[in-house]
N, C-alpha and C positions, 0 to 999 in steps of 0.2 A: 171615244168621241171620234166622229168622222169630220174631215175637212178642217179648214182654218177657223178658229174662233175669232169673230170680229172684235177689234180692239175698242175699249170703252174708256180709255184714259189718254192723257197727253204722252204717255210712254210708248203707246202702241206704234206710232210711226217710226221713231228712231230704232226701237228694238226690232221691229219687223224688218226694217231695211238692213240692219246689221246681220240678222239671221239669214236673210236672202243672199247677201254678199258672201258670207261665210259658206253657205250652201253651194253657191255657184263656183267659188274658187276651189273648195275642197272636192266638189263633184268633178270639175274639170281635171284636177290633179289625179283623182281616182281613175278616171277614164284613160288619161295619158299613161299612168303607171301600169294599169292592167293591160292596156293595148301593147305597150312595149314588152310586157311579160309574155303575152300570147304570141307576139311576133317571134321572140327568141325561142319559145317552146316549139313553134312550128319550124322556124328557119334552121334551128340547130338540133332538131330531134335526131334520135339515133337512126342511123342508116347502115345497112350492111356494107362492110368495107371501109366505113368511116374511121378516121383516126383522130383522137383527142389531141388538142393543142394546149400547151401551158402558156399562161400569160401572168406577168407579175403586176398587172394593173395599169391604169391609165390616169395619170395625175390630172390631166385636163378634164376628163369626164368626172372624176371624183370631186374636183373643185366645183364643177358646174352643178352637179346634183346636191351639193352642200350649200352653195351660195344662193341659188335660186329659191329653194324653200325657205332659207333664212330671211331673204328679202321679203318674201310673201308673208311670213309670220310677223316680221317687224312692221310691215305695212298694215296688217290687220290689227296689231296692237295699237298703233297710232290712230287708226280709224275709229276703233271702239272707245278710245280714251274719253272723248267728250260725252259719249252716251253713258259710259260708266259713271262719270262725274255727275251728270244730270240726274240719273236715276238712283244713285246709291250714296253719294257723298254730300252734296249740298242740299240741306233741308230748307224749305221755304221759311220766310219770316213767320214766327209763331203768332205774331199779332194779327196776321192776315189769314191764318189757317185755323182749322178745327183740330184740336189735339184729342185723341181718343186712346184710352188704355184698353188693350186686348190681352186677356190672359188665356193661355191654353192649358189644358190638362186632360188626362185620360177620362173620357174621350169627347171633349166638348170645347167650344169657344165661348168666351163671354166678354162683352164689350162694356166699358164704363165711360160715360160721357160727362163732361163738366156741366154743372148746373148754372144757375143764374149768374154766379160770379165769374164764369168762364174759365175756371181753373180746376184741374184734377186734384184728387186727394183732399177734398174738403167735404164738409158735412152735407152739401147739397148735390153731391155726385149722383148721377142717374145710371143705374145698372140695367142693361137690357136683358131679355130672356136669353137662355142659352142658344147659341148658333143663329142668332138674329142680329144682323148688323145693318144699320142705315147710315148713309152719308149724303150730303148735298152734292149736286153736280156743279161744275164750274167754280169750285173752291178747293184750294189745297187742303188735304187731310194728312195730318201727321199721326202715325200709329206708334204708340209705345208698347212694344210687344214683349211679353214675358211668358215663362212657363212655370207651373207649379210642381212638375214632377220630372219628366224626361224631355228630350229634344223633340220638338214638333216643328212643322214648317207651314207657314202661312202662305197659301198659294191661291191666287185668284187669277186664272188664265186670262179672262177678259180684260183685266187691268194691267196685265203683264207685270204682276207683282209676285215675288216669291222670296221669302225670307225665313231663315230658321229662328225658332224661339228657343232660348237657352235658359235652363233652370238657374235661378239666382242672379239673373242679369237682365237688364232692360236693353232691348235692341230697337233702334229707331228706323222707321221707313216712312215713305210718303208717296202720295199719288194725287192726281187731280182728275176726277171723272169728267167725261165729256158728253155722256148721254145717259138718259134715264133708263132704268131696267133692273131686272133681277139676275144675279150672276152667282155661280157656284163658288163657294169657299171650301177648299179641301186641305187636308193635312198631307203634305208631300214627303213626310218622313215616317218610316215604319216605327210606330210608337207603342206597339203592344197588340194584344189579341183583338181589341176593339178598334184598331186603326181604320178598318174599312168603313166604319160608320161615323167617323169624325168629319162630318160635312156640315157646312152652314150655308146661309144665304145672305148675300150682300145686295142690298137694294140702294140704287142711286136714284135720287129724286130731286125735284126743285127745292130751293131753300125753304119756301113756305110749307111744303108738304113735310119736309124733314123736321121743321120746328113743331108742327102739329103732332107728328109722331112722337117726338121727344117729350112734349108736354103731356101727352097721353100716358106714356110710360112712367113719367115722374108722378102723375096723379095716381096711378095704380099702386105705386110703391109707398104712398103715404098712408 
């Protein structure tokens, strides 16, 4: 993939800002450290007649290059805290969200939607075809993610969502789409010989279109 993938969820802004700040800070640190290294390589390169000097160290310099990186790392940790809570910890109110079960296995994804009663794991659940997932835009979506065999990873770059699926365990994640379109779903965990083809399509669409699609899938399953 070339270039930056446009964001299609409410996560895109905070996560992209966090990545940019980390890139700028670590990039500046890299340039500074490598610049100092090149300076010392040139300034103190071997010369004929030169004599090596012994030094036991400089406490002020050692404290400086320990404290400054420490402050930078603590600052980044504090800055990313709210983003982490927003995207990973606090799930939206289930009464206002669509809850979908997504099961991963070698080498496909399958989504199960609640039927008329609005609840998963009941007789009117609607199971979508393999590797086809639809969600409404401008509405929180809660994913109950699980795996039937090995560790997989639910990765939708456009939504800025990436979460491992663990065998024998339900893992919860959520997002809210902000624009209609079709986006790639990939497994980001090496899960076997067929890992390369474990790809699906996520479609974000208006609520009316989503309802029509779900009704059509339900009718086909009857």
